[in-house]
C-alpha positions in Angstrom: 119.4 125.7 155.9 118.6 124.6 159.4 121.9 123.6 160.4 123.0 126.9 159.7 120.0 128.5 161.8 121.3 126.4 164.6 124.9 127.6 164.4 123.9 131.1 164.6 121.3 130.7 167.6 124.4 128.6 169.6 126.7 131.2 168.1 124.2 133.8 169.7 124.1 132.0 173.3 127.6 132.4 173.5 127.7 136.0 173.2 125.2 136.2 175.9 127.0 134.2 178.4 130.1 136.5 177.3 128.3 139.8 177.7 127.0 138.5 181.2 129.9 137.4 182.5 131.4 141.0 181.9 128.4 142.1 183.5 129.3 139.9 186.7 132.7 141.5 186.4 131.7 145.0 186.6 129.7 144.4 189.7 132.0 142.2 191.2 134.0 145.3 191.1 132.0 147.7 192.7 131.0 145.3 195.6 134.9 145.0 196.4 136.0 148.4 195.6 133.0 150.1 197.5 132.4 147.3 200.4 132.0 150.1 202.6 128.7 151.2 201.4 127.6 148.2 199.9 128.1 146.4 203.0 125.4 148.2 204.7 123.3 146.8 202.6 122.9 143.6 204.0 124.3 141.3 201.4 125.0 137.2 201.5 128.5 137.5 203.5 129.4 134.1 201.7 129.5 136.7 198.5 132.7 138.7 199.8 134.4 135.1 200.3 133.8 134.0 197.0 135.8 137.2 195.3 138.5 136.9 198.3 139.2 133.9 196.8 139.6 134.6 193.2 141.8 137.8 194.4 144.1 135.3 196.2 144.1 132.8 193.0 144.2 135.2 190.3 144.8 138.8 191.9 141.9 139.7 190.7 140.8 142.5 193.0 144.0 143.8 193.2 143.3 147.2 192.0 140.8 148.6 190.5 141.8 148.0 186.9 142.3 144.3 186.9 138.8 143.1 187.0 138.2 145.8 184.6 141.0 144.4 181.8 138.7 141.1 182.2 135.6 143.1 182.0 136.6 145.0 178.8 137.5 141.5 177.2 134.6 139.9 177.6 132.3 142.9 176.6 135.0 143.1 173.4 134.4 139.3 172.6 130.7 139.6 172.8 130.8 142.5 170.5 133.2 141.1 167.4 130.5 138.0 167.4 127.1 140.0 167.9 125.1 140.3 164.5 122.6 143.7 164.3 120.4 144.9 161.9 122.8 147.1 159.8 122.5 151.2 159.5 124.1 153.5 156.6 124.2 156.4 159.3 126.1 154.6 161.7 129.3 156.2 160.9 132.9 155.7 162.5 133.0 158.6 164.2 129.8 157.7 166.3 131.7 154.9 167.5 134.7 156.4 168.4 133.0 158.9 170.2 131.1 156.6 172.5 133.9 154.1 173.0 136.3 156.9 174.0 134.3 158.2 176.3 133.3 155.2 177.9 137.0 153.7 178.5 137.6 156.9 180.1 135.0 156.8 182.4 135.5 153.5 183.3 139.4 153.1 183.5 140.2 156.9 184.8 138.2 156.7 187.9 140.7 154.4 190.0 141.4 156.7 192.5 138.0 157.6 193.4 137.6 155.0 196.3 140.7 155.8 197.5 139.0 159.1 199.1 135.7 158.2 199.9 133.8 159.0 196.7 132.2 155.7 196.4 129.1 156.9 194.7 130.9 159.2 192.0 133.3 155.6 191.2 129.7 154.1 191.6 128.1 155.8 188.6 131.3 156.5 186.4 131.9 152.6 186.3 128.0 152.1 185.8 127.9 155.0 182.6 131.4 154.1 181.5 130.0 150.7 181.1 126.9 151.7 179.0 128.5 153.9 176.6 131.5 150.5 176.2 128.6 148.8 175.2 126.8 151.2 173.2 129.9 151.6 171.1 130.3 148.4 170.5 126.6 148.0 169.8 127.4 150.4 166.8 129.8 148.4 165.4 128.2 145.6 165.0 125.3 147.4 163.1 128.2 149.4 161.3 127.4 149.2 157.5 130.8 148.1 156.7 131.5 148.5 152.7 133.8 150.8 150.1 130.9 151.5 147.5 130.9 154.9 148.4 135.0 155.4 148.4 134.9 155.4 144.8 132.1 157.3 143.3 133.3 157.9 140.0 135.6 154.4 139.8 139.1 155.4 140.1 140.3 152.3 141.3 138.2 150.0 138.8 139.7 152.5 135.9 143.1 152.7 136.4 145.6 149.9 135.5 149.5 149.2 135.3 151.2 151.7 132.3 154.8 151.5 131.2 157.3 151.8 133.8 160.5 151.9 131.8 162.7 153.8 129.8 162.3 152.4 126.1 165.3 154.8 124.1 166.9 154.2 120.8 168.1 156.5 117.6 165.0 157.6 116.9 162.1 157.8 120.3 160.3 160.7 121.8 159.8 159.8 125.5 158.2 161.3 127.7 158.1 160.7 131.5 154.3 160.4 133.0 152.7 160.2 136.5 150.2 157.9 136.4 147.1 156.4 139.2 147.0 152.8 140.2 146.5 150.6 143.4 145.8 153.9 145.2 148.5 156.2 144.8 150.8 157.9 142.0 153.4 155.9 140.3 156.3 157.0 137.9 156.4 155.9 133.7 157.3 156.2 130.8 155.4 157.2 127.5 157.9 155.5 124.8 156.9 156.4 120.8 159.5 154.0 119.8 158.5 154.7 116.2 157.7 157.7 115.4 157.6 156.9 111.9 153.7 156.0 112.3 152.9 159.3 112.4 151.3 160.9 115.8 148.0 162.9 116.4 147.6 164.9 119.6 144.1 165.8 120.0 142.7 169.0 123.1 140.8 171.5 123.5 142.7 174.7 123.8 144.3 174.7 127.5 144.8 171.4 127.6 148.3 171.6 127.1 149.5 169.7 123.6 151.9 172.2 122.7 153.8 172.8 126.2 153.5 169.1 127.1 153.9 167.4 124.1 154.7 169.2 120.7 157.9 171.1 122.1 158.8 167.9 123.5 158.7 166.0 120.2 161.3 169.4 119.2 163.8 169.5 121.4 164.0 165.7 121.3 164.2 165.3 117.7 166.6 167.9 117.4 168.9 166.3 120.1 168.8 163.3 118.3 169.8 164.8 114.5 166.2 165.1 112.5 166.4 167.4 109.6 162.7 169.1 110.4 159.6 170.9 109.1 157.4 172.9 111.6 154.6 174.4 110.7 154.1 177.4 113.7 150.8 178.8 113.7 151.3 181.4 115.6 155.0 182.5 114.9 157.1 182.0 116.7 156.2 179.8 119.6 157.7 176.6 118.2 160.3 178.4 115.4 162.4 180.1 118.7 162.5 176.3 120.5 164.0 174.8 117.4 166.2 177.9 117.0 168.0 177.6 119.8 167.6 174.2 120.6 169.6 173.8 117.0 172.8 175.9 117.8 172.8 172.7 121.2 173.5 170.7 118.6 174.9 171.9 115.9 178.1 169.6 116.6 176.2 166.8 116.4 174.9 167.3 113.3 178.3 167.5 112.0 179.9 164.8 113.6 176.5 162.5 112.0 176.2 164.4 108.4 179.5 165.9 108.3 178.1 168.9 107.7 176.3 171.6 110.1 172.2 172.0 109.4 171.0 175.2 108.2 168.0 176.9 109.9 165.2 178.4 107.2 162.3 180.6 108.3 159.5 181.4 106.3 157.6 184.4 107.6 155.1 187.2 105.8 155.0 189.5 108.7 158.5 190.5 109.1 160.7 189.8 106.1 163.7 191.2 107.3 163.8 187.5 110.1 162.3 185.5 106.4 164.3 183.9 104.2 162.6 183.5 100.3 161.6 180.9 98.9 159.9 179.9 95.8 157.9 176.6 95.9 157.2 176.2 92.8 161.2 176.6 91.3 161.5 174.9 88.1 163.9 172.4 89.3 161.2 170.5 91.0 158.4 170.7 88.8 159.5 168.0 85.9 155.6 167.6 84.8 152.4 169.3 84.5 150.7 167.3 87.5 152.9 168.8 89.4 151.6 172.7 88.8 148.4 171.0 89.0 149.0 169.8 92.4 150.7 173.3 93.2 147.0 174.9 91.8 145.0 172.4 93.8 146.6 173.2 97.2 146.8 176.7 96.6 143.0 177.2 96.0 141.9 174.8 98.0 143.5 176.6 100.7 141.6 179.7 100.1 138.2 178.3 99.4 138.4 175.2 102.0 134.1 174.6 101.0 136.0 173.4 98.0 137.5 169.9 99.5 134.3 168.4 99.4 133.3 169.3 96.4 136.0 168.0 94.8 135.0 167.6 90.5 132.8 170.0 90.3 132.6 172.4 87.4 133.4 175.3 88.9 136.3 173.6 91.3 137.9 172.0 88.6 138.1 174.8 86.1 140.0 177.7 87.7 142.1 174.5 88.9 143.2 173.7 85.8 143.6 177.1 84.4 145.6 178.5 87.3 147.5 175.0 86.6 148.2 175.7 83.1 149.7 179.4 84.0 151.8 177.5 86.1 153.5 175.5 83.4 153.2 178.0 81.1 156.2 180.4 83.3 157.7 176.5 83.6 158.1 176.2 80.2 158.9 180.0 79.0 162.2 181.0 79.1 162.9 178.1 81.1 161.4 178.7 83.8 163.0 182.1 84.7 159.5 183.8 86.0 158.2 180.5 87.1 157.1 182.0 90.7 153.8 182.5 92.4 153.7 186.1 92.1 154.5 186.0 88.3 151.5 183.2 88.3 149.1 185.8 90.3 150.0 188.7 87.9 149.1 187.1 84.6 146.3 185.9 85.6 144.9 189.1 86.3 145.3 190.1 82.5 142.6 190.6 80.4 141.4 186.8 79.3 141.5 187.7 76.3 145.6 188.0 76.2 145.7 185.0 78.3 144.5 182.2 76.3 146.0 182.7 73.0 149.3 182.3 74.7 148.5 179.5 76.6 147.0 177.4 73.6 149.8 178.8 71.1 151.7 176.3 73.2 150.9 172.5 72.6 151.4 171.3 75.8 148.7 173.4 77.5 146.3 173.5 73.9 144.2 170.3 75.2 144.1 171.5 78.8 142.7 174.0 77.6 140.5 173.3 74.8 137.0 173.9 77.2 137.7 177.5 77.9 138.4 178.0 74.1 135.3 175.8 73.0 133.6 178.9 75.6 135.6 181.7 74.2 135.0 181.1 70.7 131.3 180.0 70.5 130.4 183.0 72.7 129.8 181.5 76.0 131.3 184.4 77.7 128.6 184.6 81.3 130.3 180.8 81.4 133.7 181.7 80.5 134.2 185.0 83.2 132.5 182.6 85.7 135.2 180.2 85.4 138.0 182.4 85.2 136.4 184.7 88.1 136.5 181.4 90.3 140.2 181.5 89.8 140.9 185.3 90.1 138.2 186.4 92.9 140.6 184.4 95.9 143.7 184.8 94.3 143.2 188.6 94.5 143.2 188.5 98.2 146.9 187.1 98.2 148.4 190.5 95.9 150.2 191.5 98.7 154.1 193.5 98.2 155.6 191.1 101.8 154.1 187.6 100.2 155.3 188.5 96.5 158.5 189.6 98.1 159.3 186.0 99.8 157.9 183.6 97.4 159.5 185.4 94.3 162.8 184.1 94.5 165.0 181.4 96.3 167.9 181.3 99.1 167.4 177.7 99.8 165.5 174.8 98.6 163.2 172.5 100.0 164.7 168.7 100.3 165.1 169.5 104.0 165.9 165.7 104.5 168.4 166.0 102.0 171.7 164.2 103.5 174.0 166.8 101.9 172.6 169.8 102.9 170.3 169.0 106.2 167.7 172.3 107.3 165.2 173.0 110.0 162.7 174.8 108.1 159.9 177.0 110.2 157.2 178.5 108.2 154.9 181.1 110.4 151.5 182.1 110.3 149.6 184.8 111.7 146.0 183.6 113.3 144.7 187.3 112.2 146.0 186.6 108.4 145.3 182.9 108.1 143.5 182.1 105.1 145.9 184.2 103.2 149.1 183.3 104.6 147.6 179.5 104.8 147.1 179.6 101.4 150.5 180.1 100.6 152.2 178.1 103.2 150.1 175.4 101.4 152.3 175.4 98.5 155.1 174.9 100.5 153.5 172.2 102.5 152.8 170.2 99.1 156.4 170.9 97.6 157.8 169.4 101.1 155.8 166.4 101.0 157.0 165.1 97.1 160.4 165.9 97.9 161.1 164.5 101.6 159.3 161.2 100.6 162.2 159.6 98.8 164.8 156.8 99.1 168.4 157.8 100.6 167.6 160.6 102.4 168.2 160.9 106.3 165.9 161.3 109.1 163.1 164.4 109.2 160.4 165.1 111.0 157.2 167.7 109.6 155.5 168.3 112.7 151.8 170.5 111.9 150.1 172.7 115.0 146.5 173.3 114.5 146.5 171.1 111.1 143.2 172.8 110.1 143.7 175.8 109.7 145.9 175.3 107.0 145.2 172.4 104.0 147.8 170.1 103.4 147.2 168.0 100.7 148.7 164.5 100.5 148.9 164.0 104.2 147.2 161.1 104.3 149.4 159.6 101.6 152.4 160.7 103.6 151.1 159.0 106.8 150.9 156.3 105.0 153.8 155.7 103.1 157.2 157.5 104.6 157.5 155.0 107.0 160.1 153.7 105.2 161.7 157.2 104.3 162.4 157.9 108.0 159.5 160.4 108.0 158.4 161.1 111.1 154.8 163.2 110.9 153.6 165.2 114.4 149.8 166.4 113.4 147.6 168.3 115.9 144.7 169.7 116.6 141.9 169.8 118.9 139.0 167.7 117.7 138.3 165.5 114.6 135.2 167.4 113.8 137.6 170.2 112.7 139.5 167.9 110.6 136.2 166.9 108.9 135.2 170.2 108.4 138.0 171.3 106.6 139.4 167.9 104.9 136.4 166.3 104.1 134.9 163.1 106.0 136.4 160.7 104.1 140.0 162.2 104.0 139.9 163.0 107.9 139.0 158.9 108.5 141.6 158.2 106.7 144.1 160.7 108.7 142.8 159.5 111.5 142.9 155.6 111.2 146.0 155.5 109.8 148.2 156.8 112.5 150.0 154.9 115.2 150.5 157.0 117.9 147.8 159.4 119.2 147.4 161.3 122.3 144.3 163.0 123.5 143.9 166.0 126.5 140.4 167.3 127.0 138.3 166.1 124.4 134.1 165.6 123.9 131.4 164.6 121.9 132.1 162.6 119.5 136.0 162.2 119.3 135.7 161.2 123.8 133.4 158.5 122.1 135.7 157.5 119.4 138.8 157.6 121.3 137.0 155.3 124.2 136.3 152.8 122.1 140.2 153.0 120.2 141.0 152.5 123.5 139.1 149.0 124.3 137.6 147.5 127.0 139.0 145.9 130.5 137.5 143.5 133.0 136.2 145.5 136.2 134.8 144.5 138.8 131.3 145.4 140.4 129.9 145.5 144.0 126.3 145.2 144.8 125.0 145.4 148.9 121.5 144.4 149.8 120.4 144.9 153.7 116.8 143.7 155.4 116.2 143.4 158.9 117.8 140.6 159.1 120.8 140.5 157.5 123.4 141.8 154.8 124.0 140.2 151.7 126.6 142.0 149.1 127.9 139.8 145.9 130.4 140.3 143.7 129.9 140.1 139.6 132.6 141.0 136.6 132.2 142.5 133.6 133.5 144.2 130.5 133.6 147.9 130.3 135.7 150.8 128.7 139.1 150.9 130.6 138.7 155.1 129.9 134.9 155.8 129.0 133.9 159.0 127.5 133.8 160.9 130.5 136.8 160.6 131.2 138.5 162.1 128.6 135.7 164.9 128.8 136.9 165.7 132.1 140.9 165.4 131.8 142.7 168.1 134.2 145.5 170.1 132.1 148.3 167.9 131.6 146.9 164.7 132.1 146.6 162.9 128.6 145.3 159.3 127.7 146.4 157.9 124.8 148.1 154.7 122.8 151.6 154.2 121.5 153.0 151.4 118.9 155.4 149.3 119.2 158.2 147.5 117.0 159.5 143.9 116.2 162.5 144.0 118.4 161.2 146.2 120.9 157.7 145.0 122.6 155.2 147.3 124.8 153.0 144.9 126.5 150.5 148.3 127.7 150.4 150.4 124.8 147.5 152.2 126.4 147.9 155.0 129.2 146.2 157.2 131.0 148.8 160.0 133.1 150.1 163.4 133.5 152.7 164.2 131.1 156.0 165.6 133.4 157.6 168.4 132.3 160.4 169.9 133.5 159.5 173.5 134.2 162.7 174.7 135.8 164.5 173.4 132.8 161.7 175.2 130.5 162.0 178.4 132.5 165.8 178.6 132.6 165.5 177.5 128.3 163.1 180.4 127.9 165.6 182.6 130.3 168.1 182.3 127.6 166.9 181.6 124.6 168.4 183.7 121.4 165.9 185.8 119.4 165.6 185.0 115.5 168.6 186.6 113.8 167.5 189.3 111.6 168.2 188.1 107.9 167.9 190.8 105.6 169.3 194.2 106.7 167.6 196.4 103.8 169.7 199.3 104.7 170.7 201.9 101.8 174.6 202.7 101.0 173.9 205.5 104.1 172.6 203.0 106.5 169.1 204.2 106.1 166.1 201.5 106.5 165.0 200.6 103.0 163.0 197.5 103.3 159.7 199.4 102.3 161.4 200.9 98.9 162.8 197.4 97.7 160.0 195.4 98.9 158.0 197.6 96.3 160.5 197.8 93.7 160.5 193.5 93.7 156.6 194.1 93.5 157.0 196.9 90.7 159.4 194.4 89.3 157.3 191.5 88.9 153.9 193.6 87.3 156.6 194.5 84.3 157.8 190.8 84.0 154.4 190.0 83.5 153.3 192.7 81.1 156.5 192.3 79.2 155.6 188.7 78.7 152.4 189.2 77.6 153.5 192.5 74.9 156.5 189.7 73.7 154.0 186.9 73.1 151.3 188.4 71.5 153.4 190.3 68.8 155.2 186.5 68.8 151.3 184.9 67.7 150.6 187.4 65.6 153.1 187.2 63.6 152.9 183.7 63.0 149.8 182.4 60.5 149.4 179.5 62.2 148.7 180.8 65.7 147.3 184.3 65.1 143.9 182.6 64.5 143.4 182.3 68.1 143.6 185.9 68.6 140.1 187.7 68.2 140.2 191.2 66.2 
């Protein structure tokens, strides 16, 4: 410590000597160039002789500038080696004002002695020197640190991201811009294995659909996927898929030997909707299929039942509806096995329903709880069980819905290599509870049909997932990878999923996906994501100021690479997340925090040239007049007549059979 203090004192003396030399040169400069007036002050004549020798040896006073440059050099060296008491209020602007003014006064007065302005020359030289000295002293006293240059810790939380384009026959590749080392860099998000499922999170307006979901649709159709799209705000996604398919029909034909078909389910506009029976008898091989259909439809109509599975008044209506669906499946080989027929049958008198259903051995044990309640006179309990099914299903009685779901123009095996399909189902935010329940049937049926061996690669894109109950979604994510099924789920927040799917199933969905994108989210979702992305070693700086010295210390600590506060304030189009890789395609940096770059010109051009989804059913009579309402009403009346006739014929059959007539109450 003593040696260090001695060194500091020696350095201070050297700096004082240099500053003294600079002052002597200033005085000598004034004495030389203003000798006409200073000579009268009776200085020692030897002084002038010394100055003449210096001038002859080095041209020190050949011009007013020569000695001033040496003065500036000694002054600068003295200031560089001087340590002053630090003052955080001193800024570079103050230093530059003093230095620039001082240099201007000190150097730009060279012409004054020539015209006799000696006093003005002396004044400007002295003032200029003093200002330069103050500027130099301020430089030694200025607190130099960059702690406030990065107030939001952007530099510590930025990191190198993937810059390679890793393309394969299944991948989705999104160009990005990311901030690293104080500049913006170009990069790529490579979803090289979309079959490990993808989640897209973000508050409304964060850019989920525009930046990611739309890109998924475009790129996967370009790579000849079959596709199922749940379009919550029909036809935002459907029209993109339709127009992209028009551009890629030849690719599909070259790859599969057949052009894909485009199908639409849209309850709002029957003209632009195909007809499809989600409980088609060809795809119902067991009563468990009927149970799953009933389970899906009723839980979509009653979201609170998701968290009450197993309760008596939850299971009872499901079993009753499942029995009706299976009955229609076995009656006349499933000729009337449609969802509208099931609703109409359920709304008949229970004195008619139960004898018919229990007259079939396949359903007798299934319905024994209902029959026991009926035969024992527990009418209140029985009415409650039946009402639990009737009341929600009665909301779905609609001629348009009946028309779409009562016939089949295509099958739901979208990834059949002999008949690849792009299927879009449209919901309506104003009627999402009713339409969502019907569309849930298509979802559950598709999940079973596409998750099979020997099918072509397919994609399931569900935007706004919480608006629909997707039974079997967790199992699809967990098991469909080997069957080349890519799942992309879009929703706003984890809490939405927990509310509508229940915490256990929501946790399974969240924890089994391999690729995750998140725009702006807040609260527990932001915290969960931050923990998922992990921590990184970050450098911390601290500074201590006293009257004699400034001490700076650096340390490192592990901290969140993307903290919750940053996720909560992401700009529109900015996404954080992580992707997964393959054995033979390693991605070293799987985490990203970047802006997804969308080619706006391409999107605008595509939008201008988009063709509308074509009219599928004309609904014209022989004279060319529109008869849509009449046709839909006729279909509605036919379904009601079918059910009425079935009940009449079945009751007559039961009455004539001695073994079955016991089920009828007089």
